[in-house]
Each structure stands twice: as C-alpha cells, then as structure tokens.
N, C-alpha and C positions, 0 to 999 in steps of 0.2 A: 504493499500500499504506500501511501504518500510519505516521504521521509519527513521526520520532525526535526526542528532546529532548536538549538540551545543558545542562549545569549549570555555573554560576559560583558558587564558594563563597568568601566573604570573611570572614576572621576578624580580630578586633580593630578593628571598625569603629566609629568614634565621630566625630561631626561636632559643630561648635559649635551648629548649629541643633538637633540632636537633644539635645544635653546641656541646652540651655535649655528644651526642650519637655517633657522627662521626666527623672525622677530617675535612672533606669537605662536607658541607651540599649542597643540590641541589640548583642551582641558577635559575632553570626553573621548574615550576610546571604546569602540564596540567590537567585540569578537563574536562572530556568528558561526556556529558549527552545525552542520547539516548531516543528520544521520543518513548513511547509505549513499551519500553523494560522491560518486567516483569523480576523479579529476578530469576525465574525458567528457563528462555529460554536459557541462556548459557549452563546450565547443560543438558537441554533437547536435544539440538542440538550439543552437544560437539563433537560427532563423525563425523560431517560434516565439522568441522573447519579445516582449513589449518594451516601451521606454522605461528607464529606471531599473531597479532590481539588479539582476545578474548582468544585464546589458551595461548598466552604468559601471559596475565593478570591473567588467572586462575592458571597457573602453577607457576608463579613467584610473584603473588600478594597475597592479603589477601581477603578471601571470607567471608563476614559477613552473617551469617545464621539466626540471630535473630535481624534484623533491621526492624523498623516499621515507618510508618507515621501516623499522627493523624487527617488527614482531608479526606473528602469523595470525593471532587471534584478533579479529577486528570488531568484537562486540562493543556495545555502547560505552560502558564504563572504561574499557580498555583504551579505546580511541580518544575519548574526551579527556581522560586523564593524561594520556600521552601528549596531546595538544596543549593541555593546561600547564603541564610541568616541563615539557621539552625533553623528557627522558623516556626510557623504555619500561615496560611493565615489571621487569625484574627488579628495577630500582624504585618505582613508585608504588608497587604492591598490588595494583589493580590488574590481576592477571586474567580475570574473567568476570562475567556478570555473577557467577556462582562458583564457589570453590568448596572443597572438603576441608573443614576445620580440623587441624591435627588434635587439638585438645578435646573437643567434644565428639569427634568422629562423625559429625553431621554436616550437611550442606549449609553453607553460610551465604547470605545475600551481601553483596559488596559493601554497601554503606549503612547496613543495619546497625543500630546502636541503641540498645534498650535503655540507656541512661538518659536519652533525650527523646521523649515521646513527642508526638504532634501536638501543636497548640489547639487544633480544632478537634472537637469530639466527632466520632463516627466518620472520620475522614480516611481511615486506614483502608488497605486493600481488601476488597470483598472476595473472599476465597471462592464464592459461588459464581461470580461473574467475571473475574479477572482472567484474561486470555493470555497474559504474559506469564509463562512458567517460572521465569526468574523472579518475578514479583511475588508469586505464591510461595516461594521459598522462605521469605522473611517470616519470622515467628512473632515479631513485635512490630509496632508502628514507629519505633525510634529510628531517627536518621541523623548521621553526622559524618564529617570527613575524617574521622579519627584514624581509619585504616589506610588513608592515603600517606604514604611514607615520605614523599618529597614535597617541597614547597612549590607553589604554583606561581604563575605570572602575577596574579592578583596579590598573592602573599608577599612577593618581593616588592611590589609597588607600595603596598601598605607599609612594609617595613622601611622602605626608603624615605617615605614621607612621615615617619613616626606615628603611623596609625591614622593620619588625617585624610588619606585617600579613601574614597568610598568604592567598595567592591561589591557587586551583586551578580548572582547567577540566576537566570530564569529559564525554565524549560517545562514541557509537558511531562517529562520523566524526572523522577526524583534524582536518579543517578546522573542525569545530564546537568541538572542545576547544581548539585553538591560538588561535582568534579570541577565545574567552571568557577564556582565561588571560592574554592580552596578552603584554607583554615581560617583566614582572616576576614573573609567576605560573608555575605548574607545570601541564603538561597531560598528561592520560591519555586514550587512546582504544582502542577494541576492534579487535583484529586478527583478521580472519576466517581468516587463515592458521594461527593458533595457538589461537584461542578464548580469548585472554587480553587484559587491558588492558596496553598498552605505552606507552612514551614514547621520546624521543630524547635524544641527548647534549647538546642545547641546555639541557635541564632537569636532568639528573643524570648523574654519572659511573657510577653503579650504582644499582640499584633499592633503595629502602628495604626492609628485611627484611619488613615487613608486606605490601608489594605482592607480593613472591615468594611469601609464605605464602598470600595470598589467591588468586593465580593457581594455586597448587599444588592448590587444591580442585577445579579443573576444573568450575566451576559450569555452564558452557555445556553440557558433555557430559550433564548431568542432564536436559536437554530431549529427549534422544534418545528416539524412539518416541512422543513427545507431538505434539499438534496445536494450532493456533491455533483455538479454538472461540468461537463466539458466546456472549456473556454472558447474553443474553435469547433468548426465542423469536424466530425469524426474522421472524415476522409483525408483531412490535412495532417493527421498525425502519423508518425512512424508506426507501423503495425497497428494502425487504427482499426483496420478490418478484422483484426484478431483479438478483440476485446476479451473474449471468454477463453481463458487459458486452462489447460487441464490441472496445472499445479497451484492455481489460485484457491485460496480458502473461501468457501461460501459461508461467510459469517452471517449469523442469524439476522434476517431483516435488512442486510446491507447488499446482498447480491454480489454477483461476479462481474456484472456489466454496468456501464453507465446508463442512467444516473443512479447514484447510490443514496437511497433515502436515509435520513437520520432518524425518522420516526418521532413519536411524541416524547415530550420531556419526561414523563413518568415511566417510559419503557426502561427496563433494568439495563439494557445495553446502549441507551441513548448517548451518554458521555463517552463510552468506548468508541462508538462510531465517529464521534467528533474527533477523537485522537487518531483515527485512522484516515483522516482527510485533511485538506487544507484548513478546516475550521479550527483544528487544534493550534496550528501555527498562527492563525488570525487572533485567537484568544491570547496566546503567548505574546504577540506583538502588542496587542492592546494593553496588556498588563505592564509590559516593559515600558511603553510610552508613558503610562501613568506614573510608574516608578521614577523615571527620569525627571518628570515634572515635580512630583511630590517630594522627592529626596534632593531636588535641586542639583542633580549630578552635573559637574562641570560648570556650575554657576558661580563658584567662589574662586578665590585666588589660591 
C-alpha cells in the first residue's frame, strides 16, 4: 500500500559551516523519511509529478546518485534509526522491528518500554484489529528511545545548543516518530485506537494544550465515507491496467482495486484504512504544521 512518511523537525539549527557560507542560516530544518521509497522511484515517476513536492526537491535540491547503506534488513525501525544516527544497526541497536530478548527469551518490540506508558487512555494497540504483526508483539503500551544505543542528529543539535534547540518527530508509526526524535526530542504518532496523535510519559507528563485542542477536532473522522481515489486517469499510470495483483492483500472493506473506501468512522478498521492510504500522510502533515506553528519552531534566535 501507500508508503508512510516520518518527519524530523529541528528548530534553532545553526552550524559554523552554515554561518560562514551564508549571512542567514536556516532556523528550521525538516527531514522527511518515506517508508519503502526506493531511490529510483522519484526519477521513474517524474512525469506524473505535479508542481511542488518531489518535483521541487528534485529541481531545487541535490540528488545523490552514489549513496549506499551497509545493512541487509530494511525494516522501518532499522532504516529510520540508521538515517537518524548515521550509523549501522550493529552500532545503534535497532537490528529489526522485533528481536528475541536474551534475558526473557521472548520476542521484544523495538521501542517498547513499560516504564513510560502512553498519556492517552485506550490508545494502545488493539490486538484484535491490528494488522501489523510487529505491533502485536508489544506487551505494554509504553514507548521510549531507551534501546537506541547511538545519538541521533537531533540529539547532537540539542547538545550543541545546550538543550535550547527544539527537536520533534512525527509519524503515523510509533517507531518512525521515536527514531526520528532521538533521546532529546519529543515524539508524536498516530493511534489507530483513538484516531489521535499520542505520545508517552518519556516525553511529557501531560499533553501541551494545543495537542489536546488539535486532537479534539477529530480530523481523522472527517474522512468517513470517502475513498482513496486515483489522481489521474488509470490508463495514464505504469501498470495501471493491472490494478488487481495476486499478491495484494484483500483487506476487509478496502478492496484490492481503486477506489479504496475508508468506510464509516465507527467501523473497527476505519483508522487502519486511513494509515494504508495517503490520508495517513495528510493527517501527519496537518499535525506537523500545527506543531511548527504552536511550538514556534525556528521563530526564535
């Protein structure tokens, strides 16, 4: 299904090299990590891109054609943490989404930490409706970056500025947000149980008022009755005529061909369907925009 993206937001970023290179260095740096996005895909689908977005990055940015990673397992937590730390899984410790814990002899979920439960009640993974087997491995709702063994980009920037820099990670997936935020930042992720963005007690003792206000809008519920539609005519897509593939999962109520209906808001799989579509990314972006404004990231000196 549609790849989901994670955001790292860094405020108050200023390095010596940047200061020398330009009179006014950027005060806000945004790192976007897209799950499952191979390096060849933007070029492959370039002709289907509209203005802005990937086209803007490709035309105004730098395209690295000789970049490599040195690990074989490309699961979410492995890749996100490798990008966040700049090192390999053997060093940062996130070797897989799930691994066998030597002490307990049981499977362990990468960022689970029973010491830091979620701030929101009833926002934990629903074992009956969760389709991600790695999420079902977690035995508690606690989450933290404690098992990440290396410092991240956000950690180093926060350290450089004596803790004054603001670092946030936002993602549909908890492991995407936690990896991006590192140890010094704050992480928020989407709860399919509540349709809200949540966090754990590792980051806050209580939600900032603006987060509670944002969640109170129930933006996820506004997708009820809508569908994931193709942006262009189906004939204009690569392999557009082969929408129904044998290896696709026929998820309940979502179907294997376009359009993919989200169903009513009270359907037990409603929020799951949102996370399988661009709607999940749209909600992530909306929350990140509110975060930038409310936390005034990059607005200070």
